[in-house]
MIMARTI-631599 format. One record per atom (N, C-alpha, C): y, z, x; residue number from 1; chain. Coordinates in steps of 0.1 Angstrom, whole numbers, plus 5000, padded with zeros to 4 digits. Example, Ala and Ser with C-alpha at 12.3 -4.5 7.8 and 13.67 -1.06 7.14 Angstrom:
BEGIN
<atom Y="4943" Z="5078" X="5132" zati="1" bami="A"/>
<atom Y="4955" Z="5078" X="5123" zati="1" bami="A"/>
<atom Y="4967" Z="5078" X="5132" zati="1" bami="A"/>
<atom Y="4978" Z="5071" X="5128" zati="2" bami="A"/>
<atom Y="4989" Z="5071" X="5137" zati="2" bami="A"/>
<atom Y="5000" Z="5079" X="5129" zati="2" bami="A"/>
# end
This chain:
BEGIN
<atom Y="2550" Z="8453" X="4477" zati="1" bami="A"/>
<atom Y="2537" Z="8451" X="4484" zati="1" bami="A"/>
<atom Y="2526" Z="8447" X="4474" zati="1" bami="A"/>
<atom Y="2518" Z="8438" X="4478" zati="2" bami="A"/>
<atom Y="2507" Z="8433" X="4470" zati="2" bami="A"/>
<atom Y="2495" Z="8441" X="4471" zati="2" bami="A"/>
<atom Y="2487" Z="8442" X="4460" zati="3" bami="A"/>
<atom Y="2474" Z="8449" X="4461" zati="3" bami="A"/>
<atom Y="2463" Z="8439" X="4464" zati="3" bami="A"/>
<atom Y="2466" Z="8426" X="4467" zati="4" bami="A"/>
<atom Y="2457" Z="8416" X="4470" zati="4" bami="A"/>
<atom Y="2457" Z="8414" X="4485" zati="4" bami="A"/>
<atom Y="2445" Z="8413" X="4491" zati="5" bami="A"/>
<atom Y="2445" Z="8410" X="4506" zati="5" bami="A"/>
<atom Y="2435" Z="8399" X="4508" zati="5" bami="A"/>
<atom Y="2438" Z="8390" X="4517" zati="6" bami="A"/>
<atom Y="2429" Z="8379" X="4521" zati="6" bami="A"/>
<atom Y="2425" Z="8381" X="4536" zati="6" bami="A"/>
<atom Y="2412" Z="8383" X="4538" zati="7" bami="A"/>
<atom Y="2406" Z="8384" X="4551" zati="7" bami="A"/>
<atom Y="2404" Z="8369" X="4555" zati="7" bami="A"/>
<atom Y="2411" Z="8364" X="4565" zati="8" bami="A"/>
<atom Y="2413" Z="8350" X="4566" zati="8" bami="A"/>
<atom Y="2411" Z="8345" X="4581" zati="8" bami="A"/>
<atom Y="2405" Z="8334" X="4583" zati="9" bami="A"/>
<atom Y="2404" Z="8327" X="4595" zati="9" bami="A"/>
<atom Y="2410" Z="8313" X="4593" zati="9" bami="A"/>
<atom Y="2422" Z="8311" X="4598" zati="10" bami="A"/>
<atom Y="2429" Z="8298" X="4595" zati="10" bami="A"/>
<atom Y="2421" Z="8286" X="4601" zati="10" bami="A"/>
<atom Y="2412" Z="8288" X="4610" zati="11" bami="A"/>
<atom Y="2404" Z="8276" X="4615" zati="11" bami="A"/>
<atom Y="2393" Z="8272" X="4606" zati="11" bami="A"/>
<atom Y="2390" Z="8280" X="4595" zati="12" bami="A"/>
<atom Y="2379" Z="8278" X="4586" zati="12" bami="A"/>
<atom Y="2384" Z="8271" X="4574" zati="12" bami="A"/>
<atom Y="2377" Z="8260" X="4570" zati="13" bami="A"/>
<atom Y="2382" Z="8252" X="4559" zati="13" bami="A"/>
<atom Y="2380" Z="8260" X="4546" zati="13" bami="A"/>
<atom Y="2370" Z="8267" X="4544" zati="14" bami="A"/>
<atom Y="2367" Z="8275" X="4532" zati="14" bami="A"/>
<atom Y="2378" Z="8286" X="4531" zati="14" bami="A"/>
<atom Y="2382" Z="8292" X="4542" zati="15" bami="A"/>
<atom Y="2393" Z="8302" X="4542" zati="15" bami="A"/>
<atom Y="2406" Z="8296" X="4539" zati="15" bami="A"/>
<atom Y="2409" Z="8284" X="4544" zati="16" bami="A"/>
<atom Y="2421" Z="8277" X="4541" zati="16" bami="A"/>
<atom Y="2422" Z="8273" X="4526" zati="16" bami="A"/>
<atom Y="2410" Z="8269" X="4520" zati="17" bami="A"/>
<atom Y="2410" Z="8266" X="4506" zati="17" bami="A"/>
<atom Y="2412" Z="8278" X="4497" zati="17" bami="A"/>
<atom Y="2407" Z="8289" X="4501" zati="18" bami="A"/>
<atom Y="2410" Z="8301" X="4493" zati="18" bami="A"/>
<atom Y="2424" Z="8305" X="4494" zati="18" bami="A"/>
<atom Y="2430" Z="8304" X="4506" zati="19" bami="A"/>
<atom Y="2444" Z="8307" X="4507" zati="19" bami="A"/>
<atom Y="2453" Z="8298" X="4499" zati="19" bami="A"/>
<atom Y="2449" Z="8285" X="4499" zati="20" bami="A"/>
<atom Y="2456" Z="8275" X="4491" zati="20" bami="A"/>
<atom Y="2455" Z="8278" X="4476" zati="20" bami="A"/>
<atom Y="2443" Z="8282" X="4471" zati="21" bami="A"/>
<atom Y="2441" Z="8286" X="4457" zati="21" bami="A"/>
<atom Y="2450" Z="8298" X="4453" zati="21" bami="A"/>
<atom Y="2451" Z="8308" X="4462" zati="22" bami="A"/>
<atom Y="2459" Z="8319" X="4459" zati="22" bami="A"/>
<atom Y="2474" Z="8315" X="4459" zati="22" bami="A"/>
<atom Y="2478" Z="8307" X="4468" zati="23" bami="A"/>
<atom Y="2492" Z="8302" X="4468" zati="23" bami="A"/>
<atom Y="2495" Z="8294" X="4456" zati="23" bami="A"/>
<atom Y="2486" Z="8285" X="4452" zati="24" bami="A"/>
<atom Y="2488" Z="8277" X="4440" zati="24" bami="A"/>
<atom Y="2489" Z="8285" X="4427" zati="24" bami="A"/>
<atom Y="2481" Z="8296" X="4427" zati="25" bami="A"/>
<atom Y="2482" Z="8305" X="4415" zati="25" bami="A"/>
<atom Y="2494" Z="8315" X="4416" zati="25" bami="A"/>
<atom Y="2501" Z="8314" X="4426" zati="26" bami="A"/>
<atom Y="2513" Z="8323" X="4428" zati="26" bami="A"/>
<atom Y="2510" Z="8337" X="4430" zati="26" bami="A"/>
<atom Y="2499" Z="8340" X="4436" zati="27" bami="A"/>
<atom Y="2494" Z="8353" X="4439" zati="27" bami="A"/>
<atom Y="2501" Z="8358" X="4452" zati="27" bami="A"/>
<atom Y="2507" Z="8370" X="4451" zati="28" bami="A"/>
<atom Y="2512" Z="8376" X="4463" zati="28" bami="A"/>
<atom Y="2501" Z="8384" X="4470" zati="28" bami="A"/>
<atom Y="2499" Z="8382" X="4483" zati="29" bami="A"/>
<atom Y="2488" Z="8388" X="4490" zati="29" bami="A"/>
<atom Y="2492" Z="8391" X="4504" zati="29" bami="A"/>
<atom Y="2485" Z="8399" X="4510" zati="30" bami="A"/>
<atom Y="2486" Z="8402" X="4524" zati="30" bami="A"/>
<atom Y="2475" Z="8394" X="4532" zati="30" bami="A"/>
<atom Y="2479" Z="8387" X="4541" zati="31" bami="A"/>
<atom Y="2470" Z="8379" X="4549" zati="31" bami="A"/>
<atom Y="2465" Z="8387" X="4561" zati="31" bami="A"/>
<atom Y="2452" Z="8389" X="4563" zati="32" bami="A"/>
<atom Y="2447" Z="8396" X="4574" zati="32" bami="A"/>
<atom Y="2438" Z="8387" X="4582" zati="32" bami="A"/>
<atom Y="2443" Z="8383" X="4594" zati="33" bami="A"/>
<atom Y="2435" Z="8375" X="4603" zati="33" bami="A"/>
<atom Y="2425" Z="8384" X="4610" zati="33" bami="A"/>
<atom Y="2413" Z="8386" X="4603" zati="34" bami="A"/>
<atom Y="2404" Z="8396" X="4607" zati="34" bami="A"/>
<atom Y="2398" Z="8394" X="4621" zati="34" bami="A"/>
<atom Y="2399" Z="8382" X="4627" zati="35" bami="A"/>
<atom Y="2394" Z="8380" X="4640" zati="35" bami="A"/>
<atom Y="2404" Z="8387" X="4650" zati="35" bami="A"/>
<atom Y="2417" Z="8387" X="4646" zati="36" bami="A"/>
<atom Y="2427" Z="8393" X="4655" zati="36" bami="A"/>
<atom Y="2429" Z="8408" X="4652" zati="36" bami="A"/>
<atom Y="2426" Z="8411" X="4639" zati="37" bami="A"/>
<atom Y="2428" Z="8425" X="4635" zati="37" bami="A"/>
<atom Y="2415" Z="8429" X="4627" zati="37" bami="A"/>
<atom Y="2404" Z="8432" X="4635" zati="38" bami="A"/>
<atom Y="2391" Z="8435" X="4629" zati="38" bami="A"/>
<atom Y="2392" Z="8447" X="4621" zati="38" bami="A"/>
<atom Y="2383" Z="8448" X="4610" zati="39" bami="A"/>
<atom Y="2383" Z="8460" X="4602" zati="39" bami="A"/>
<atom Y="2376" Z="8471" X="4610" zati="39" bami="A"/>
<atom Y="2379" Z="8483" X="4606" zati="40" bami="A"/>
<atom Y="2372" Z="8495" X="4611" zati="40" bami="A"/>
<atom Y="2358" Z="8495" X="4604" zati="40" bami="A"/>
<atom Y="2349" Z="8503" X="4609" zati="41" bami="A"/>
<atom Y="2336" Z="8505" X="4602" zati="41" bami="A"/>
<atom Y="2338" Z="8510" X="4588" zati="41" bami="A"/>
<atom Y="2348" Z="8520" X="4586" zati="42" bami="A"/>
<atom Y="2350" Z="8525" X="4573" zati="42" bami="A"/>
<atom Y="2356" Z="8514" X="4564" zati="42" bami="A"/>
<atom Y="2365" Z="8506" X="4569" zati="43" bami="A"/>
<atom Y="2370" Z="8495" X="4560" zati="43" bami="A"/>
<atom Y="2359" Z="8485" X="4556" zati="43" bami="A"/>
<atom Y="2351" Z="8481" X="4566" zati="44" bami="A"/>
<atom Y="2341" Z="8472" X="4563" zati="44" bami="A"/>
<atom Y="2331" Z="8478" X="4553" zati="44" bami="A"/>
<atom Y="2327" Z="8490" X="4555" zati="45" bami="A"/>
<atom Y="2318" Z="8497" X="4546" zati="45" bami="A"/>
<atom Y="2324" Z="8497" X="4532" zati="45" bami="A"/>
<atom Y="2336" Z="8500" X="4530" zati="46" bami="A"/>
<atom Y="2343" Z="8501" X="4517" zati="46" bami="A"/>
<atom Y="2343" Z="8487" X="4511" zati="46" bami="A"/>
<atom Y="2346" Z="8477" X="4519" zati="47" bami="A"/>
<atom Y="2347" Z="8463" X="4513" zati="47" bami="A"/>
<atom Y="2333" Z="8459" X="4509" zati="47" bami="A"/>
<atom Y="2323" Z="8462" X="4517" zati="48" bami="A"/>
<atom Y="2309" Z="8458" X="4513" zati="48" bami="A"/>
<atom Y="2305" Z="8465" X="4500" zati="48" bami="A"/>
<atom Y="2309" Z="8477" X="4498" zati="49" bami="A"/>
<atom Y="2306" Z="8485" X="4486" zati="49" bami="A"/>
<atom Y="2313" Z="8478" X="4474" zati="49" bami="A"/>
<atom Y="2326" Z="8474" X="4476" zati="50" bami="A"/>
<atom Y="2333" Z="8467" X="4465" zati="50" bami="A"/>
<atom Y="2327" Z="8453" X="4462" zati="50" bami="A"/>
<atom Y="2322" Z="8446" X="4472" zati="51" bami="A"/>
<atom Y="2315" Z="8433" X="4470" zati="51" bami="A"/>
<atom Y="2301" Z="8436" X="4463" zati="51" bami="A"/>
<atom Y="2295" Z="8447" X="4466" zati="52" bami="A"/>
<atom Y="2282" Z="8450" X="4461" zati="52" bami="A"/>
<atom Y="2271" Z="8443" X="4470" zati="52" bami="A"/>
<atom Y="2274" Z="8443" X="4483" zati="53" bami="A"/>
<atom Y="2265" Z="8437" X="4492" zati="53" bami="A"/>
<atom Y="2262" Z="8446" X="4504" zati="53" bami="A"/>
<atom Y="2252" Z="8442" X="4511" zati="54" bami="A"/>
<atom Y="2248" Z="8449" X="4524" zati="54" bami="A"/>
<atom Y="2254" Z="8440" X="4535" zati="54" bami="A"/>
<atom Y="2256" Z="8446" X="4547" zati="55" bami="A"/>
<atom Y="2261" Z="8438" X="4558" zati="55" bami="A"/>
<atom Y="2253" Z="8425" X="4561" zati="55" bami="A"/>
<atom Y="2240" Z="8426" X="4560" zati="56" bami="A"/>
<atom Y="2232" Z="8414" X="4563" zati="56" bami="A"/>
<atom Y="2234" Z="8403" X="4553" zati="56" bami="A"/>
<atom Y="2239" Z="8407" X="4541" zati="57" bami="A"/>
<atom Y="2242" Z="8397" X="4530" zati="57" bami="A"/>
<atom Y="2254" Z="8388" X="4533" zati="57" bami="A"/>
<atom Y="2263" Z="8394" X="4541" zati="58" bami="A"/>
<atom Y="2275" Z="8386" X="4544" zati="58" bami="A"/>
<atom Y="2277" Z="8384" X="4559" zati="58" bami="A"/>
<atom Y="2266" Z="8385" X="4567" zati="59" bami="A"/>
<atom Y="2267" Z="8382" X="4581" zati="59" bami="A"/>
<atom Y="2265" Z="8367" X="4583" zati="59" bami="A"/>
<atom Y="2272" Z="8362" X="4593" zati="60" bami="A"/>
<atom Y="2271" Z="8348" X="4597" zati="60" bami="A"/>
<atom Y="2260" Z="8347" X="4608" zati="60" bami="A"/>
<atom Y="2248" Z="8345" X="4603" zati="61" bami="A"/>
<atom Y="2237" Z="8345" X="4612" zati="61" bami="A"/>
<atom Y="2235" Z="8333" X="4622" zati="61" bami="A"/>
<atom Y="2243" Z="8323" X="4619" zati="62" bami="A"/>
<atom Y="2242" Z="8311" X="4628" zati="62" bami="A"/>
<atom Y="2253" Z="8311" X="4639" zati="62" bami="A"/>
<atom Y="2261" Z="8321" X="4639" zati="63" bami="A"/>
<atom Y="2271" Z="8322" X="4650" zati="63" bami="A"/>
<atom Y="2263" Z="8324" X="4663" zati="63" bami="A"/>
<atom Y="2268" Z="8318" X="4674" zati="64" bami="A"/>
<atom Y="2262" Z="8320" X="4687" zati="64" bami="A"/>
<atom Y="2260" Z="8335" X="4690" zati="64" bami="A"/>
<atom Y="2270" Z="8344" X="4687" zati="65" bami="A"/>
<atom Y="2268" Z="8358" X="4691" zati="65" bami="A"/>
<atom Y="2257" Z="8364" X="4682" zati="65" bami="A"/>
<atom Y="2255" Z="8360" X="4670" zati="66" bami="A"/>
<atom Y="2244" Z="8365" X="4662" zati="66" bami="A"/>
<atom Y="2230" Z="8362" X="4669" zati="66" bami="A"/>
<atom Y="2229" Z="8350" X="4674" zati="67" bami="A"/>
<atom Y="2217" Z="8346" X="4681" zati="67" bami="A"/>
<atom Y="2215" Z="8354" X="4694" zati="67" bami="A"/>
<atom Y="2226" Z="8356" X="4701" zati="68" bami="A"/>
<atom Y="2226" Z="8363" X="4714" zati="68" bami="A"/>
<atom Y="2221" Z="8378" X="4711" zati="68" bami="A"/>
<atom Y="2226" Z="8383" X="4700" zati="69" bami="A"/>
<atom Y="2222" Z="8397" X="4696" zati="69" bami="A"/>
<atom Y="2209" Z="8398" X="4689" zati="69" bami="A"/>
<atom Y="2203" Z="8387" X="4686" zati="70" bami="A"/>
<atom Y="2190" Z="8388" X="4678" zati="70" bami="A"/>
<atom Y="2192" Z="8394" X="4664" zati="70" bami="A"/>
<atom Y="2204" Z="8391" X="4658" zati="71" bami="A"/>
<atom Y="2207" Z="8397" X="4646" zati="71" bami="A"/>
<atom Y="2197" Z="8395" X="4635" zati="71" bami="A"/>
<atom Y="2191" Z="8383" X="4634" zati="72" bami="A"/>
<atom Y="2181" Z="8381" X="4623" zati="72" bami="A"/>
<atom Y="2170" Z="8391" X="4624" zati="72" bami="A"/>
<atom Y="2167" Z="8396" X="4636" zati="73" bami="A"/>
<atom Y="2155" Z="8405" X="4637" zati="73" bami="A"/>
<atom Y="2160" Z="8420" X="4638" zati="73" bami="A"/>
<atom Y="2173" Z="8422" X="4637" zati="74" bami="A"/>
<atom Y="2178" Z="8436" X="4638" zati="74" bami="A"/>
<atom Y="2173" Z="8444" X="4626" zati="74" bami="A"/>
<atom Y="2168" Z="8456" X="4628" zati="75" bami="A"/>
<atom Y="2164" Z="8465" X="4617" zati="75" bami="A"/>
<atom Y="2176" Z="8466" X="4607" zati="75" bami="A"/>
<atom Y="2172" Z="8466" X="4594" zati="76" bami="A"/>
<atom Y="2183" Z="8466" X="4584" zati="76" bami="A"/>
<atom Y="2188" Z="8480" X="4581" zati="76" bami="A"/>
<atom Y="2196" Z="8485" X="4591" zati="77" bami="A"/>
<atom Y="2202" Z="8498" X="4590" zati="77" bami="A"/>
<atom Y="2217" Z="8495" X="4588" zati="77" bami="A"/>
<atom Y="2222" Z="8499" X="4576" zati="78" bami="A"/>
<atom Y="2236" Z="8495" X="4572" zati="78" bami="A"/>
<atom Y="2246" Z="8499" X="4583" zati="78" bami="A"/>
<atom Y="2246" Z="8512" X="4587" zati="79" bami="A"/>
<atom Y="2256" Z="8516" X="4597" zati="79" bami="A"/>
<atom Y="2255" Z="8508" X="4610" zati="79" bami="A"/>
<atom Y="2243" Z="8505" X="4614" zati="80" bami="A"/>
<atom Y="2241" Z="8498" X="4627" zati="80" bami="A"/>
<atom Y="2247" Z="8483" X="4625" zati="80" bami="A"/>
<atom Y="2244" Z="8477" X="4614" zati="81" bami="A"/>
<atom Y="2249" Z="8463" X="4612" zati="81" bami="A"/>
<atom Y="2264" Z="8463" X="4611" zati="81" bami="A"/>
<atom Y="2269" Z="8473" X="4604" zati="82" bami="A"/>
<atom Y="2284" Z="8474" X="4603" zati="82" bami="A"/>
<atom Y="2290" Z="8475" X="4616" zati="82" bami="A"/>
<atom Y="2284" Z="8484" X="4625" zati="83" bami="A"/>
<atom Y="2289" Z="8486" X="4638" zati="83" bami="A"/>
<atom Y="2289" Z="8473" X="4646" zati="83" bami="A"/>
<atom Y="2279" Z="8465" X="4645" zati="84" bami="A"/>
<atom Y="2277" Z="8452" X="4652" zati="84" bami="A"/>
<atom Y="2288" Z="8443" X="4647" zati="84" bami="A"/>
<atom Y="2290" Z="8442" X="4634" zati="85" bami="A"/>
<atom Y="2300" Z="8433" X="4628" zati="85" bami="A"/>
<atom Y="2314" Z="8437" X="4631" zati="85" bami="A"/>
<atom Y="2317" Z="8449" X="4632" zati="86" bami="A"/>
<atom Y="2330" Z="8454" X="4636" zati="86" bami="A"/>
<atom Y="2333" Z="8450" X="4651" zati="86" bami="A"/>
<atom Y="2323" Z="8452" X="4659" zati="87" bami="A"/>
<atom Y="2325" Z="8448" X="4673" zati="87" bami="A"/>
<atom Y="2325" Z="8433" X="4675" zati="87" bami="A"/>
<atom Y="2320" Z="8425" X="4666" zati="88" bami="A"/>
<atom Y="2319" Z="8411" X="4666" zati="88" bami="A"/>
<atom Y="2324" Z="8405" X="4653" zati="88" bami="A"/>
<atom Y="2337" Z="8405" X="4650" zati="89" bami="A"/>
<atom Y="2342" Z="8402" X="4637" zati="89" bami="A"/>
<atom Y="2339" Z="8387" X="4633" zati="89" bami="A"/>
<atom Y="2335" Z="8379" X="4642" zati="90" bami="A"/>
<atom Y="2331" Z="8365" X="4639" zati="90" bami="A"/>
<atom Y="2319" Z="8365" X="4630" zati="90" bami="A"/>
<atom Y="2311" Z="8376" X="4630" zati="91" bami="A"/>
<atom Y="2299" Z="8377" X="4622" zati="91" bami="A"/>
<atom Y="2302" Z="8379" X="4608" zati="91" bami="A"/>
<atom Y="2314" Z="8383" X="4604" zati="92" bami="A"/>
<atom Y="2317" Z="8386" X="4590" zati="92" bami="A"/>
<atom Y="2320" Z="8373" X="4583" zati="92" bami="A"/>
<atom Y="2313" Z="8371" X="4572" zati="93" bami="A"/>
<atom Y="2315" Z="8359" X="4563" zati="93" bami="A"/>
<atom Y="2330" Z="8358" X="4559" zati="93" bami="A"/>
<atom Y="2335" Z="8347" X="4557" zati="94" bami="A"/>
<atom Y="2349" Z="8345" X="4554" zati="94" bami="A"/>
<atom Y="2350" Z="8334" X="4543" zati="94" bami="A"/>
<atom Y="2361" Z="8334" X="4536" zati="95" bami="A"/>
<atom Y="2371" Z="8344" X="4535" zati="95" bami="A"/>
<atom Y="2367" Z="8355" X="4525" zati="95" bami="A"/>
<atom Y="2373" Z="8367" X="4526" zati="96" bami="A"/>
<atom Y="2371" Z="8378" X="4517" zati="96" bami="A"/>
<atom Y="2384" Z="8380" X="4510" zati="96" bami="A"/>
<atom Y="2384" Z="8380" X="4497" zati="97" bami="A"/>
<atom Y="2396" Z="8383" X="4489" zati="97" bami="A"/>
<atom Y="2393" Z="8397" X="4482" zati="97" bami="A"/>
<atom Y="2403" Z="8406" X="4484" zati="98" bami="A"/>
<atom Y="2403" Z="8419" X="4478" zati="98" bami="A"/>
<atom Y="2415" Z="8421" X="4469" zati="98" bami="A"/>
<atom Y="2412" Z="8425" X="4457" zati="99" bami="A"/>
<atom Y="2423" Z="8428" X="4448" zati="99" bami="A"/>
<atom Y="2418" Z="8439" X="4438" zati="99" bami="A"/>
<atom Y="2427" Z="8449" X="4436" zati="100" bami="A"/>
<atom Y="2423" Z="8460" X="4428" zati="100" bami="A"/>
<atom Y="2410" Z="8466" X="4432" zati="100" bami="A"/>
<atom Y="2400" Z="8467" X="4423" zati="101" bami="A"/>
<atom Y="2387" Z="8472" X="4427" zati="101" bami="A"/>
<atom Y="2377" Z="8461" X="4430" zati="101" bami="A"/>
<atom Y="2382" Z="8448" X="4429" zati="102" bami="A"/>
<atom Y="2373" Z="8436" X="4431" zati="102" bami="A"/>
<atom Y="2374" Z="8431" X="4445" zati="102" bami="A"/>
<atom Y="2363" Z="8427" X="4450" zati="103" bami="A"/>
<atom Y="2363" Z="8420" X="4463" zati="103" bami="A"/>
<atom Y="2352" Z="8410" X="4462" zati="103" bami="A"/>
<atom Y="2354" Z="8398" X="4468" zati="104" bami="A"/>
<atom Y="2344" Z="8387" X="4468" zati="104" bami="A"/>
<atom Y="2345" Z="8380" X="4481" zati="104" bami="A"/>
<atom Y="2334" Z="8374" X="4485" zati="105" bami="A"/>
<atom Y="2334" Z="8364" X="4496" zati="105" bami="A"/>
<atom Y="2337" Z="8351" X="4489" zati="105" bami="A"/>
<atom Y="2349" Z="8346" X="4491" zati="106" bami="A"/>
<atom Y="2355" Z="8335" X="4483" zati="106" bami="A"/>
<atom Y="2353" Z="8322" X="4489" zati="106" bami="A"/>
<atom Y="2340" Z="8318" X="4490" zati="107" bami="A"/>
<atom Y="2337" Z="8305" X="4497" zati="107" bami="A"/>
<atom Y="2336" Z="8293" X="4488" zati="107" bami="A"/>
<atom Y="2339" Z="8295" X="4475" zati="108" bami="A"/>
<atom Y="2340" Z="8284" X="4465" zati="108" bami="A"/>
<atom Y="2350" Z="8287" X="4454" zati="108" bami="A"/>
<atom Y="2353" Z="8277" X="4447" zati="109" bami="A"/>
<atom Y="2363" Z="8279" X="4436" zati="109" bami="A"/>
<atom Y="2359" Z="8289" X="4426" zati="109" bami="A"/>
<atom Y="2347" Z="8290" X="4422" zati="110" bami="A"/>
<atom Y="2342" Z="8300" X="4412" zati="110" bami="A"/>
<atom Y="2345" Z="8314" X="4417" zati="110" bami="A"/>
<atom Y="2343" Z="8317" X="4430" zati="111" bami="A"/>
<atom Y="2345" Z="8330" X="4436" zati="111" bami="A"/>
<atom Y="2360" Z="8334" X="4436" zati="111" bami="A"/>
<atom Y="2368" Z="8324" X="4439" zati="112" bami="A"/>
<atom Y="2383" Z="8326" X="4439" zati="112" bami="A"/>
<atom Y="2387" Z="8329" X="4425" zati="112" bami="A"/>
<atom Y="2382" Z="8321" X="4415" zati="113" bami="A"/>
<atom Y="2385" Z="8322" X="4401" zati="113" bami="A"/>
<atom Y="2382" Z="8336" X="4396" zati="113" bami="A"/>
<atom Y="2370" Z="8342" X="4401" zati="114" bami="A"/>
<atom Y="2366" Z="8355" X="4397" zati="114" bami="A"/>
<atom Y="2376" Z="8365" X="4401" zati="114" bami="A"/>
<atom Y="2382" Z="8364" X="4413" zati="115" bami="A"/>
<atom Y="2392" Z="8373" X="4417" zati="115" bami="A"/>
<atom Y="2405" Z="8371" X="4409" zati="115" bami="A"/>
<atom Y="2409" Z="8359" X="4407" zati="116" bami="A"/>
<atom Y="2421" Z="8356" X="4400" zati="116" bami="A"/>
<atom Y="2420" Z="8361" X="4385" zati="116" bami="A"/>
<atom Y="2409" Z="8360" X="4379" zati="117" bami="A"/>
<atom Y="2407" Z="8364" X="4365" zati="117" bami="A"/>
<atom Y="2406" Z="8379" X="4364" zati="117" bami="A"/>
<atom Y="2401" Z="8386" X="4375" zati="118" bami="A"/>
<atom Y="2400" Z="8400" X="4375" zati="118" bami="A"/>
<atom Y="2412" Z="8408" X="4379" zati="118" bami="A"/>
<atom Y="2423" Z="8401" X="4382" zati="119" bami="A"/>
<atom Y="2435" Z="8408" X="4387" zati="119" bami="A"/>
<atom Y="2442" Z="8415" X="4375" zati="119" bami="A"/>
# end
């Protein structure tokens, strides 16, 4: 079993690029299609802590559901934002790569490299 996990949306080009980079580097990982298997509030909270970010830092504010919920204007209460994101996983920025104690939103080569170098 691998200690690396990829929170992945195969419809997203950035997510596919991160997956390809992990594959090319020969990294064994567990793929989690987080839209189909959303994280719990506890899981998302732990991942945000590992990333060193607040939920509003990794929220996809341009998603239609974000606009419907008025997310940009929502009070910055960590637990409330996590709850909204767990209920609407499309709001979670992707991809997220977790390995060991490191986690990053891997939207570019430098972020993927950070994970690969830190393994």
